[in-house]
NUPA-316332 format. One record per residue (C-alpha): chain; x, y, z. Coordinates in pm, 1 decimal. Each point is the difference from the previous one (the first is absolute). Example, Ala and Ser with C-alpha at 12.3 -4.5 7.8 and 13.67 -1.06 7.14 Angstrom:
2
+--------+----------+----------+----------+
| cadena |        u |        v |        w |
+--------+----------+----------+----------+
|      A |   1230.0 |   -450.0 |    780.0 |
|      A |    137.0 |    344.0 |    -66.0 |
+--------+----------+----------+----------+
//
This chain:
86
+--------+----------+----------+----------+
| cadena |        u |        v |        w |
+--------+----------+----------+----------+
|      A |   1584.4 |   2587.5 |  -3446.1 |
|      A |   -124.0 |     17.7 |   -284.3 |
|      A |    115.3 |   -126.7 |   -349.6 |
|      A |    228.2 |    213.6 |   -202.2 |
|      A |   -191.3 |    130.6 |   -310.6 |
|      A |    101.5 |   -124.0 |   -370.1 |
|      A |    -91.3 |    340.6 |    -87.3 |
|      A |    211.9 |    210.0 |   -162.1 |
|      A |   -105.1 |    310.2 |    149.9 |
|      A |    296.1 |    203.6 |   -138.6 |
|      A |   -118.6 |    -66.4 |   -363.3 |
|      A |   -384.7 |     75.0 |     89.5 |
|      A |     56.9 |    273.0 |     88.4 |
|      A |    130.1 |    134.2 |   -296.9 |
|      A |   -292.6 |    -93.3 |   -198.8 |
|      A |   -288.7 |    248.6 |   -111.2 |
|      A |   -319.6 |   -158.0 |    137.3 |
|      A |   -137.9 |   -121.8 |   -344.2 |
|      A |    333.6 |   -257.9 |    -37.1 |
|      A |    -69.3 |   -168.7 |    300.0 |
|      A |   -211.9 |   -293.5 |    -86.8 |
|      A |   -271.9 |    -73.7 |    231.3 |
|      A |   -160.0 |   -263.6 |   -240.4 |
|      A |    -55.5 |   -262.5 |    255.0 |
|      A |   -146.2 |    265.2 |    265.1 |
|      A |   -393.7 |     55.5 |    -27.6 |
|      A |   -116.0 |    363.4 |     -3.7 |
|      A |   -157.5 |     68.5 |    379.2 |
|      A |   -314.9 |    229.4 |   -117.4 |
|      A |   -216.9 |    192.9 |    164.7 |
|      A |   -203.2 |   -215.8 |    159.5 |
|      A |    277.5 |   -191.1 |    148.8 |
|      A |    129.7 |    342.5 |    156.8 |
|      A |   -365.3 |     66.1 |    131.5 |
|      A |    -21.9 |   -292.5 |    182.7 |
|      A |    348.6 |    -24.5 |    125.6 |
|      A |     65.5 |      7.4 |    428.6 |
|      A |    302.4 |     68.5 |    139.8 |
|      A |    108.6 |   -119.7 |    296.3 |
|      A |    204.5 |    133.2 |    278.8 |
|      A |     -7.4 |   -149.8 |    314.9 |
|      A |     54.3 |    218.5 |    290.0 |
|      A |    372.4 |    -20.9 |    148.9 |
|      A |     -0.2 |    -11.5 |    364.8 |
|      A |    374.3 |    132.7 |    164.2 |
|      A |     93.5 |   -292.3 |    267.2 |
|      A |    316.5 |    -99.6 |    175.3 |
|      A |    159.3 |   -289.7 |    -47.5 |
|      A |    326.1 |   -184.3 |     65.5 |
|      A |    174.5 |   -175.5 |   -262.9 |
|      A |    317.5 |   -120.0 |    -16.1 |
|      A |    313.5 |    209.4 |    -94.9 |
|      A |    140.1 |   -166.0 |   -229.5 |
|      A |   -347.9 |    -78.3 |   -161.1 |
|      A |    -29.2 |    402.3 |     37.1 |
|      A |    316.4 |     57.1 |   -180.2 |
|      A |   -110.7 |   -138.9 |   -272.0 |
|      A |   -288.6 |     97.9 |    -78.9 |
|      A |    163.6 |    327.7 |     34.3 |
|      A |    271.5 |   -101.5 |   -217.5 |
|      A |   -270.1 |    -58.5 |   -303.7 |
|      A |    -55.4 |    396.6 |    -12.0 |
|      A |   -225.4 |    222.6 |     90.2 |
|      A |   -380.3 |   -151.7 |     69.5 |
|      A |    137.1 |   -253.5 |    226.5 |
|      A |   -302.6 |     18.1 |    200.0 |
|      A |   -227.1 |    -47.0 |   -340.0 |
|      A |    151.3 |   -311.8 |    -49.4 |
|      A |     -7.5 |   -163.4 |    310.6 |
|      A |   -399.0 |     73.8 |     23.9 |
|      A |    -13.8 |   -160.9 |   -398.5 |
|      A |    182.6 |   -295.9 |    150.5 |
|      A |   -235.4 |    -28.5 |    309.1 |
|      A |   -286.6 |     87.8 |   -232.6 |
|      A |    106.3 |   -329.5 |   -177.9 |
|      A |     31.4 |   -225.2 |    265.7 |
|      A |   -302.9 |     95.5 |    117.2 |
|      A |   -191.3 |    -61.8 |   -335.7 |
|      A |    185.8 |   -342.6 |    -35.0 |
|      A |   -173.4 |    -95.2 |    356.3 |
|      A |   -278.9 |    107.8 |   -107.3 |
|      A |     -2.2 |   -206.4 |   -316.7 |
|      A |      6.7 |    368.8 |   -227.2 |
|      A |    202.6 |    -15.5 |   -228.0 |
|      A |    239.8 |    325.7 |    -27.6 |
|      A |   -109.8 |    292.1 |   -217.0 |
+--------+----------+----------+----------+
//
């Protein structure tokens, strides 16, 4: 679903922390973290009937297929509500 990363993760994982250029990212100080809130929606188990080929396609994407289905439903919900996706 998401665009492939253009990051060279193999090269990046070989760098020391001091070698990683973070100059384009602002520092997040204590004030940020003291005000930060974690919002984790409550999950509810449901039974849903999906077309077999749709389910097979999602499962074929690997582990986490239920999370991806949930994400797509959330984005659809937000679009219908006029809210931009996160």
